[in-house]
C-alpha positions as CSV (number, residue, x, y, z in Angstrom):
1,M,7.9,28.3,-10.5
2,H,6.1,24.5,-8.7
3,F,7.1,23.1,-5.1
4,S,6.7,19.6,-4.3
5,V,6.9,17.6,-1.0
6,W,9.0,14.4,-0.9
7,P,8.6,12.5,2.4
8,N,11.2,10.3,3.8
9,P,9.8,6.6,2.9
10,S,10.8,5.3,6.5
11,R,8.1,7.7,7.9
12,P,5.0,6.2,9.4
13,P,1.9,5.7,6.8
14,Q,-0.1,8.2,8.7
15,E,2.9,10.8,8.8
16,V,2.7,10.5,5.0
17,F,-1.0,11.0,4.7
18,D,-1.1,14.1,6.8
19,L,1.8,16.1,4.8
20,A,-0.3,14.7,1.6
21,R,-3.3,16.1,2.8
22,M,-1.4,19.4,3.6
23,A,-0.1,19.5,0.2
24,D,-3.1,19.0,-1.2
25,D,-5.3,22.2,0.7
26,D,-1.7,24.5,0.4
27,G,-1.2,24.3,-3.0
28,W,2.0,22.1,-3.4
29,H,2.4,20.8,-6.6
30,C,3.3,16.6,-5.9
31,V,4.0,14.6,-3.6
32,W,6.9,12.1,-4.7
33,Y,7.6,9.0,-3.2
34,A,11.2,6.7,-3.5
35,D,10.7,3.4,-4.7
36,H,13.3,1.4,-2.9
37,Y,12.7,-1.4,-0.5
38,M,15.9,-0.6,1.9
39,S,18.2,2.4,3.4
40,D,21.1,3.1,1.1
41,T,24.2,2.4,2.5
42,G,26.4,2.7,-0.7
43,D,27.8,-0.9,-0.9
44,E,26.1,-4.2,-0.2
45,S,25.5,-4.1,3.5
46,L,22.2,-3.7,5.3
47,A,21.3,-0.7,7.7
48,P,18.4,-1.1,10.3
49,G,15.3,1.0,10.3
50,D,11.5,1.0,8.3
51,V,11.2,1.6,4.3
52,Y,7.5,1.5,3.1
53,E,7.3,0.2,-0.2
54,C,6.5,2.9,-2.6
55,W,3.7,0.8,-5.1
56,S,1.6,0.4,-1.7
57,M,2.1,3.5,-0.4
58,L,0.9,5.5,-3.8
59,P,-2.2,4.6,-4.1
60,A,-3.0,5.2,-0.4
61,I,-2.0,9.2,-1.3
62,A,-4.2,8.9,-4.6
63,A,-7.2,8.5,-2.1
64,T,-6.3,11.2,0.7
65,T,-5.6,13.7,-1.8
66,T,-7.8,15.4,-4.7
67,R,-6.0,17.9,-6.8
68,V,-2.3,17.6,-5.8
69,R,-0.2,15.5,-8.4
70,L,2.3,12.3,-7.2
71,G,4.7,9.7,-8.5
72,P,7.5,7.3,-8.1
73,L,11.3,9.3,-7.4
74,V,11.8,6.3,-9.4
75,A,10.7,3.7,-10.6
76,P,14.0,1.3,-11.3
77,T,13.4,-1.1,-14.4
78,S,16.1,-3.4,-12.9
79,V,13.4,-4.2,-10.7
80,H,10.4,-3.6,-12.9
81,H,9.1,-5.2,-16.0
82,P,7.8,-2.4,-18.5
83,A,4.5,-4.0,-18.0
84,L,4.0,-3.8,-14.5
85,L,5.2,-0.3,-14.8
86,A,2.4,0.3,-17.7
87,N,-0.4,-0.8,-15.9
88,R,0.7,0.5,-12.8
89,A,1.0,3.8,-14.0
90,A,-2.3,4.2,-15.7
91,T,-4.3,2.7,-12.9
92,L,-3.3,5.0,-10.8
93,D,-4.0,7.9,-13.4
94,R,-7.2,6.6,-12.9
95,L,-7.4,6.1,-9.1
96,S,-6.3,9.7,-8.9
97,G,-8.1,10.6,-11.7
98,G,-5.6,12.0,-14.0
99,R,-2.4,13.5,-11.7
100,F,0.1,10.6,-12.0
101,V,3.7,10.8,-13.1
102,L,5.7,8.1,-13.8
103,G,9.5,8.3,-12.4
104,M,11.6,5.8,-13.8
105,G,15.3,4.8,-13.9
106,A,17.8,3.1,-14.4
107,G,18.7,1.3,-11.1
108,W,21.3,2.1,-8.7
109,Q,21.0,0.6,-5.1
110,I,23.6,-1.7,-4.3
111,N,22.0,-3.5,-1.1
112,E,18.4,-3.6,-2.6
113,H,19.4,-5.3,-5.2
114,R,22.4,-8.1,-3.9
115,A,19.5,-9.0,-0.9
116,Y,17.2,-9.6,-2.9
117,G,19.1,-11.2,-5.7
118,I,18.2,-8.8,-8.2
119,E,21.0,-8.4,-10.8
120,L,22.6,-5.1,-11.1
121,E,24.0,-5.1,-14.5
122,P,27.1,-3.4,-16.0
123,P,25.9,0.1,-16.6
124,G,26.1,-0.1,-19.9
125,R,23.4,-2.8,-20.3
126,R,21.1,-1.5,-17.4
127,V,21.0,1.6,-19.4
128,S,20.4,-0.6,-22.4
129,R,17.6,-2.3,-20.3
130,F,16.2,1.0,-19.6
131,E,16.5,1.8,-23.4
132,E,13.8,-0.5,-24.3
133,S,11.8,-0.4,-21.1
134,I,10.7,3.6,-21.3
135,Q,10.1,2.6,-25.3
136,I,7.2,0.2,-24.2
137,V,6.0,2.1,-21.3
138,R,5.4,4.8,-23.5
139,S,3.8,2.5,-26.3
140,L,1.6,0.4,-23.3
141,L,-0.2,4.0,-22.3
142,D,-0.3,5.7,-25.6
143,N,-1.2,2.9,-28.1
144,E,-4.0,0.4,-28.6
145,R,-1.8,-2.7,-28.5
146,T,2.0,-2.9,-28.4
147,T,4.2,-5.0,-30.1
148,F,8.0,-5.0,-29.4
149,A,11.2,-7.1,-30.1
150,G,14.3,-6.2,-28.2
151,T,17.3,-7.2,-26.6
152,Y,16.3,-7.4,-23.2
153,Y,12.2,-7.3,-23.6
154,D,9.6,-9.3,-26.3
155,V,6.4,-7.7,-26.1
156,T,3.4,-9.1,-28.6
157,D,0.3,-7.6,-29.4
158,A,0.0,-6.6,-25.4
159,P,-3.1,-4.4,-24.1
160,C,-2.9,-1.6,-21.3
161,D,-6.5,-1.4,-20.4
162,P,-8.1,0.9,-18.9
163,K,-5.7,4.1,-20.7
164,P,-4.7,6.8,-18.3
165,V,-7.3,9.6,-17.6
166,Q,-4.4,11.8,-19.1
167,A,-3.7,12.1,-22.8
168,Q,-0.5,11.7,-22.5
169,L,0.5,10.6,-18.9
170,P,4.0,12.4,-18.4
171,I,7.2,10.2,-17.7
172,L,9.8,12.1,-15.6
173,V,13.3,10.2,-15.8
174,G,16.1,11.0,-13.1
175,T,19.1,10.8,-14.7
176,G,22.8,12.3,-15.6
177,S,24.7,10.8,-18.1
178,P,24.6,11.5,-21.0
179,R,23.3,8.5,-22.7
180,M,20.7,8.2,-20.3
181,L,20.1,12.1,-21.2
182,R,19.4,11.4,-24.9
183,I,16.9,8.5,-24.6
184,T,15.1,11.2,-21.8
185,A,15.2,13.7,-24.7
186,R,13.9,11.2,-27.1
187,H,11.0,9.7,-24.8
188,A,10.3,11.6,-21.7
189,Q,8.4,14.3,-20.9
190,Q,9.9,15.4,-17.2
191,W,13.4,15.3,-16.5
192,N,14.9,15.2,-12.5
193,T,18.3,15.9,-11.0
194,W,19.7,16.2,-7.8
195,G,21.6,19.5,-6.9
196,A,22.1,22.7,-5.5
197,P,21.8,25.2,-8.0
198,D,25.6,25.3,-9.1
199,L,25.4,21.3,-9.6
200,A,21.9,21.4,-11.4
201,A,23.4,24.0,-13.9
202,T,25.8,21.6,-14.9
203,R,23.3,18.9,-15.1
204,R,20.8,21.0,-17.0
205,D,23.1,22.2,-19.2
206,A,23.7,18.7,-20.2
207,L,20.4,17.9,-21.0
208,L,20.6,20.5,-23.1
209,D,23.2,19.3,-24.5
210,A,21.2,16.1,-25.0
211,C,18.1,17.4,-26.7
212,A,20.6,19.8,-29.2
213,D,21.8,15.9,-30.5
214,V,18.6,14.1,-30.6
215,G,16.8,17.5,-32.1
216,A,14.5,17.6,-29.0
217,D,12.7,21.1,-28.2
218,P,14.3,21.6,-24.9
219,A,11.1,23.7,-23.9
220,S,8.6,21.2,-24.0
221,M,10.3,18.9,-21.0
222,H,9.2,20.1,-17.5
223,T,12.2,19.9,-15.5
224,S,12.4,19.7,-11.8
225,A,15.7,19.3,-9.0
226,Q,15.8,18.5,-5.3
227,A,18.6,19.3,-2.7
228,L,18.8,18.8,1.1
229,L,17.3,22.1,2.8
230,F,18.4,24.0,5.8
231,M,16.3,26.8,7.0
232,T,17.9,28.5,9.6
233,D,20.1,32.1,10.7
234,D,22.5,30.2,12.4
235,S,26.0,31.3,10.7
236,A,27.6,28.2,12.3
237,A,25.5,25.5,11.0
238,I,25.3,26.7,7.8
239,D,29.4,26.5,7.8
240,R,29.0,23.3,8.6
241,V,26.1,22.2,6.3
242,M,27.8,24.2,3.1
243,S,31.6,22.4,4.3
244,G,30.5,19.1,4.3
245,A,30.1,16.5,2.2
246,M,26.7,16.8,0.8
247,A,26.9,20.9,0.3
248,D,26.7,20.5,-3.9
249,R,22.9,18.9,-2.7
250,S,22.2,21.3,-0.1
251,I,20.7,24.7,0.5
252,A,20.9,26.4,3.6
253,G,20.4,29.7,5.2
254,S,17.9,32.4,6.2
255,D,14.9,33.1,4.5
256,D,16.3,35.6,2.1
257,Q,19.0,33.4,1.3
258,I,17.3,30.6,0.7
259,V,14.8,32.5,-1.6
260,E,18.1,33.9,-3.2
261,Q,19.2,30.4,-4.0
262,L,15.8,29.0,-5.4
263,G,15.2,32.0,-7.2
264,R,18.5,30.6,-9.1
265,Y,16.7,27.3,-10.2
266,R,13.8,29.8,-12.0
267,E,16.6,31.4,-13.5
268,L,18.3,28.2,-14.8
269,G,14.9,27.1,-16.4
270,F,13.9,25.1,-14.0
271,D,10.3,24.4,-13.6
272,E,9.9,22.5,-10.3
273,V,12.0,22.2,-6.6
274,I,11.1,19.4,-4.4
275,V,11.6,19.8,-1.2
276,P,12.5,16.4,1.0
277,D,11.9,16.0,4.4
278,F,15.0,14.4,5.5
279,T,16.6,17.9,7.0
280,L,13.0,19.5,8.3
281,G,12.8,17.9,11.6
282,A,12.9,15.0,14.3
283,T,9.9,14.6,14.8
284,A,6.5,14.8,12.5
285,A,5.4,17.8,13.8
286,A,8.3,19.6,13.2
287,R,8.7,18.3,9.6
288,L,5.3,19.7,8.6
289,D,5.3,22.6,10.5
290,A,8.7,23.3,8.4
291,Y,6.9,22.5,5.2
292,R,4.6,24.9,6.3
293,R,6.8,27.7,7.0
294,F,8.1,27.2,3.8
295,N,4.9,27.6,1.8
296,A,4.2,31.1,3.7
297,D,7.3,32.6,4.2
298,I,9.4,31.6,1.1
299,A,7.1,29.8,-1.9
300,P,5.5,33.4,-1.9
301,Q,8.5,35.3,-2.7
302,L,9.5,32.8,-6.0
303,A,5.4,33.0,-7.2
């Protein structure tokens, strides 16, 4: 099983680069970075705080590292034109020497769409736009020229050069809805979901159903999940986490308890677990130490 890191986009760049170098040196699989412009509030309201822009940070992460993979988790097609995504991905694959994964999603964060005047279309239209976008991106990355005539996009004899280093640069889709899962099964190489093992199991079953619906081989799909991680022996703290609003997206406990829960992902067939830094400490040093402890004490038990 692979383990990857995910710094909060509010972290200062130097902290992110230190984490990326650590991940590169210590054998982590990937550095993921959120593609958002502001903190999510769940509605149109705004909250103060820094958010560093994903497509500015990713090239710097690529230049800072030599081995670890990297990518956005995930780029919303409500915001980004498919030609822009494809050309960015191809260039970043060149910059990183073939280590880039293009994470894509349909878009969902209300406040950033509202604040910047970007339409957040109704779900059906948003998914239809995504379906056209992923096909155009895949074609631009793979083919000499792309022509596509759709409801949302018209692309005519379009190049995307230079091509990626990878023979097929992987596209990851982060989603859970049935229609989006069918699109993922048809067009993507990787799939991602939020959730502790119980929730992730339900969502993975839905992916398997989608693969069956469209005749795709689920064994060919790299799958990943992330959950908030609380490494603690404090039973009261564990009880607070597991009775809270984010319980179905959290893993809490001693090292042995965490190993047992992470082992369930492997039993379910997941290839990768992404560890966000959101709950790993109040300082940069504490977060880096927590990642190092995870890599030294927990990850080897799941190799």
